[in-house]
C-alpha positions as CSV (number, residue, x, y, z in Angstrom):
1,M,60.7,-106.1,11.3
2,K,62.2,-106.8,14.8
3,V,60.2,-103.8,16.2
4,L,57.0,-105.1,14.6
5,S,57.6,-108.6,15.8
6,A,58.2,-107.3,19.3
7,I,54.9,-105.3,19.2
8,L,53.0,-108.4,18.0
9,E,54.5,-110.5,20.8
10,F,53.6,-107.9,23.4
11,I,50.0,-107.7,22.1
12,A,49.7,-111.5,22.2
13,D,51.1,-111.7,25.7
14,L,48.9,-108.8,27.0
15,P,46.0,-110.9,28.3
16,R,48.4,-113.0,30.4
17,L,50.1,-109.8,31.8
18,I,46.7,-108.3,32.7
19,F,45.6,-111.6,34.3
20,N,48.8,-111.8,36.4
21,F,48.4,-108.1,37.4
22,F,44.9,-108.7,38.8
23,K,46.1,-111.9,40.6
24,S,48.0,-109.7,43.0
25,R,46.2,-109.6,46.4
26,K,47.0,-105.8,46.8
27,V,45.5,-105.0,43.4
28,Q,42.4,-107.0,44.1
29,I,41.8,-105.2,47.4
30,W,42.4,-101.8,45.6
31,V,39.9,-102.6,42.8
32,A,37.3,-103.8,45.4
33,C,37.7,-100.6,47.4
34,M,37.4,-98.4,44.2
35,V,34.2,-100.3,43.2
36,V,32.7,-99.7,46.6
37,V,33.6,-96.0,46.6
38,I,32.1,-95.5,43.1
39,V,28.9,-97.4,43.8
40,A,28.5,-95.5,47.1
41,A,29.2,-92.1,45.6
42,F,26.7,-92.6,42.7
43,G,24.2,-94.2,45.1
44,I,24.3,-91.2,47.5
45,L,24.2,-88.7,44.6
46,S,21.2,-90.4,43.0
47,W,19.3,-90.6,46.4
48,V,20.0,-86.9,47.1
49,M,18.7,-85.9,43.6
50,V,15.6,-87.9,44.0
51,A,14.8,-86.9,47.6
52,N,15.7,-83.2,47.3
53,K,13.8,-81.6,44.4
54,I,14.4,-78.0,43.5
55,E,11.2,-75.9,44.0
56,F,10.3,-73.0,41.9
57,G,7.7,-70.4,42.7
58,V,9.3,-69.8,46.2
59,L,9.0,-66.1,46.5
60,T,10.7,-63.6,48.9
61,Y,9.8,-60.1,49.9
62,A,10.8,-57.6,52.6
63,K,8.4,-57.6,55.5
64,T,8.5,-54.8,58.1
65,S,7.1,-55.3,61.6
66,L,7.5,-53.5,64.9
67,V,9.8,-55.1,67.5
68,D,9.9,-53.3,70.8
69,G,8.3,-50.3,69.1
70,K,11.0,-50.1,66.4
71,P,10.5,-51.2,62.7
72,V,12.4,-54.3,61.8
73,T,12.6,-55.6,58.2
74,T,13.0,-59.3,57.5
75,D,12.8,-61.5,54.4
76,E,9.5,-63.3,54.2
77,E,9.6,-66.5,52.1
78,F,6.4,-68.3,50.8
79,H,5.2,-70.6,48.1
80,F,3.0,-69.1,45.4
81,I,0.6,-72.1,45.4
82,P,-3.0,-71.6,46.5
83,S,-3.9,-73.3,49.7
84,L,-7.0,-75.5,49.6
85,E,-8.7,-73.6,52.4
86,K,-8.3,-70.4,50.4
87,V,-9.7,-71.7,47.1
88,D,-13.4,-71.2,46.2
89,T,-13.6,-72.8,42.8
90,I,-11.5,-74.2,39.9
91,T,-12.9,-73.7,36.5
92,F,-11.3,-75.6,33.6
93,S,-11.6,-75.9,29.8
94,N,-10.2,-78.8,27.8
95,N,-11.9,-78.6,24.4
96,N,-13.6,-81.9,25.2
97,E,-16.6,-82.4,22.8
98,D,-18.3,-84.6,25.5
99,F,-18.8,-81.5,27.6
100,T,-22.4,-80.3,27.7
101,S,-20.9,-76.8,28.0
102,N,-17.5,-75.2,27.2
103,T,-16.3,-75.1,30.8
104,K,-16.9,-76.9,34.1
105,T,-16.5,-75.5,37.6
106,L,-15.3,-77.6,40.6
107,N,-16.5,-76.3,43.9
108,N,-14.5,-76.6,47.1
109,N,-16.8,-78.2,49.6
110,M,-14.6,-77.6,52.6
111,I,-14.0,-73.9,52.7
112,G,-13.4,-73.0,56.4
113,G,-14.1,-76.6,57.3
114,E,-17.8,-76.3,56.4
115,L,-19.4,-78.6,53.8
116,D,-21.0,-76.9,50.8
117,S,-23.5,-78.5,48.5
118,I,-21.9,-80.6,45.7
119,E,-23.6,-80.9,42.4
120,L,-20.9,-83.2,41.0
121,L,-19.9,-86.0,43.3
122,N,-16.3,-86.2,42.0
123,Q,-15.5,-82.6,41.9
124,A,-14.0,-82.2,45.5
125,N,-11.4,-84.9,44.9
126,M,-10.5,-83.5,41.5
127,L,-10.0,-80.1,42.9
128,V,-7.4,-81.5,45.4
129,D,-5.8,-83.5,42.5
130,I,-5.4,-80.4,40.4
131,L,-3.8,-78.4,43.3
132,D,-1.4,-81.3,44.0
133,L,-0.4,-81.6,40.3
134,L,0.1,-77.8,40.2
135,D,2.4,-78.1,43.3
136,N,4.4,-81.1,41.8
137,G,4.8,-79.3,38.5
138,R,7.1,-76.7,40.0
139,R,9.6,-79.2,41.4
140,T,12.5,-80.8,39.5
141,N,15.5,-82.9,40.3
142,A,17.0,-82.6,36.9
143,F,20.8,-83.1,36.8
144,R,21.5,-79.5,35.6
145,Q,19.2,-78.0,38.2
146,F,20.8,-80.1,41.0
147,F,24.2,-78.4,40.4
148,T,22.8,-74.9,39.8
149,G,20.6,-74.8,42.9
150,G,17.6,-74.3,40.7
151,A,18.6,-70.8,39.7
152,S,16.1,-69.6,37.1
153,G,16.4,-65.9,37.2
154,R,14.0,-63.6,39.0
155,E,10.3,-64.3,38.7
156,R,8.6,-61.4,36.9
157,V,5.3,-59.7,37.2
158,S,4.1,-57.4,34.4
159,S,0.9,-56.0,32.9
160,T,-0.7,-58.2,30.2
161,S,-3.8,-58.7,28.2
162,T,-6.5,-61.4,27.6
163,R,-5.1,-61.9,24.1
164,N,-1.8,-63.2,25.4
165,F,-3.6,-65.7,27.6
166,E,-5.7,-67.0,24.7
167,E,-2.6,-67.4,22.5
168,L,-0.9,-69.6,25.1
169,S,-3.9,-71.6,26.4
170,N,-5.1,-73.0,23.0
171,G,-8.4,-73.7,24.7
172,V,-7.0,-75.8,27.6
173,W,-6.6,-73.9,30.9
174,I,-7.6,-73.8,34.5
175,K,-8.8,-70.8,36.6
176,I,-8.4,-70.8,40.4
177,V,-10.7,-68.4,42.2
178,F,-10.0,-67.5,45.8
179,A,-12.5,-67.6,48.6
180,S,-10.5,-65.2,50.7
181,P,-7.3,-63.2,50.2
182,Q,-4.0,-65.1,50.1
183,F,-1.7,-63.2,47.8
184,V,-1.4,-59.6,46.6
185,V,0.5,-57.8,43.8
186,N,2.4,-55.0,45.5
187,H,4.6,-52.3,44.0
188,D,4.6,-49.6,46.7
189,G,4.0,-46.9,44.0
190,N,6.8,-48.2,41.7
191,Y,5.3,-50.1,38.8
192,R,8.7,-51.2,37.6
193,N,9.1,-53.3,40.8
194,M,5.8,-55.2,41.0
195,R,6.0,-58.3,43.1
196,I,3.7,-61.0,44.5
197,E,3.5,-61.1,48.3
198,K,1.5,-62.9,50.9
199,F,-1.5,-60.8,51.8
200,E,-1.2,-59.1,55.2
201,E,-4.4,-57.8,56.7
202,N,-2.6,-55.1,58.7
203,Y,-0.1,-54.1,56.0
204,Q,1.1,-50.5,56.4
205,R,1.5,-48.8,53.1
206,P,4.5,-46.4,52.7
207,T,3.8,-42.7,52.5
208,D,5.1,-39.9,50.4
209,G,6.6,-36.6,51.7
210,K,3.1,-35.3,52.3
211,G,1.9,-38.2,54.4
212,L,-0.2,-39.7,51.6
213,S,-0.3,-43.5,51.1
214,V,1.6,-44.8,48.1
215,G,0.2,-47.7,46.1
216,L,-3.2,-49.5,46.1
217,Y,-2.4,-52.5,48.2
218,N,-6.0,-53.4,49.1
219,L,-7.1,-53.1,45.4
220,N,-4.4,-55.4,44.0
221,I,-5.4,-58.5,45.9
222,I,-5.2,-61.6,43.7
223,N,-8.8,-62.7,43.1
224,A,-8.0,-65.4,40.5
225,I,-5.1,-67.2,38.8
226,R,-5.3,-68.5,35.2
227,I,-2.8,-71.1,33.9
228,P,-2.7,-71.9,30.2
229,L,-2.1,-75.6,29.5
230,G,-2.7,-76.0,25.8
231,N,0.9,-75.9,24.7
232,T,2.7,-77.6,27.6
233,R,5.7,-79.9,26.9
234,N,7.1,-82.7,29.0
235,S,10.1,-80.6,30.0
236,F,11.0,-78.1,32.6
237,T,10.5,-74.7,30.9
238,Q,9.4,-71.1,31.5
239,Q,5.7,-70.8,32.3
240,T,3.3,-67.8,32.4
241,W,0.4,-67.5,34.8
242,F,-2.2,-64.8,34.4
243,I,-3.7,-62.9,37.4
244,S,-6.9,-61.1,38.1
245,T,-6.7,-58.5,40.9
246,G,-9.3,-56.7,42.9
247,G,-10.5,-56.1,46.5
248,K,-10.8,-58.3,49.5
249,S,-14.3,-59.3,48.6
250,I,-13.0,-61.4,45.7
251,T,-15.3,-60.1,42.9
252,N,-13.0,-59.5,40.0
253,T,-12.3,-62.9,38.6
254,T,-12.9,-62.3,34.9
255,S,-10.4,-59.6,33.9
256,I,-6.7,-60.3,33.4
257,D,-4.5,-57.6,34.8
258,F,-1.0,-59.1,35.3
259,S,1.1,-62.0,34.2
260,F,3.6,-63.9,36.3
261,T,6.6,-65.7,34.9
262,T,8.0,-68.8,36.6
263,F,9.3,-72.3,35.7
264,G,7.7,-75.7,35.8
265,N,6.6,-78.8,34.0
266,Y,2.8,-79.0,33.9
267,R,2.4,-81.8,31.3
268,N,0.8,-84.1,33.9
269,L,-1.7,-81.4,34.9
270,S,-2.5,-80.8,31.2
271,R,-3.1,-84.5,30.7
272,F,-5.3,-84.7,33.8
273,V,-7.5,-81.8,32.7
274,S,-7.7,-83.0,29.1
275,N,-9.0,-86.4,30.1
276,I,-11.9,-85.0,32.2
277,D,-15.3,-85.5,30.6
278,D,-18.9,-85.5,31.8
279,A,-18.7,-89.1,32.8
280,T,-15.7,-88.6,35.2
281,L,-17.5,-85.7,36.9
282,I,-20.5,-87.7,38.1
């Protein structure tokens, strides 16, 4: 009983002891310092996470050039996002019953800085909006990604078929057609090591022991990119883009030759495309 009574007396007297503890000037200074440190630490961490988004679709390949007559190999880094000046058209489908046809094509009226005729007054702005949403969709400042440095595994390029695209798109998709070469699928004769690179006009293909060129660099130029949007979720997940390849003249925009695996959140892009109707295009 004495032990129980002592415990009860201690519990009853606990608020007074805590109050007296925090009345100490030294304790008050220590608490204030800790609060400032915690607030500053979380404030800095939050700011860094917001300001520094991890970017996916940043690709690297080995580029060889001559320096003082000797070949030097360096790593070339680039973003696999079409530049506005390289884009000819963006065609999209959103299963919208208001459409007078199944798909609409937005023309880039500023290719090379020259104005093209515009049938739909709003299409030039919408083309820019789509490219911006595409760029924003590959960035994340998620807590997990912040501490992993955005590690997502190696982006993969593989052969594919139209059926795979149709299954993922569910009738909602965009197709970006290039006006001039910007990217190329290169494998240097090894189809197990296909990769996307920036297109280099003066690229020197490797040769075999007989001096014959290996690979078909100038026939694997990316003519168009298709991105399925029908089953997107509002989360940062693995995404698959589909690629049409051909020559420098950009004529093969209908076939699907390769798929490219990356990561992103394209929910906002999907919503944007889904909300387009005939009225918004005028």
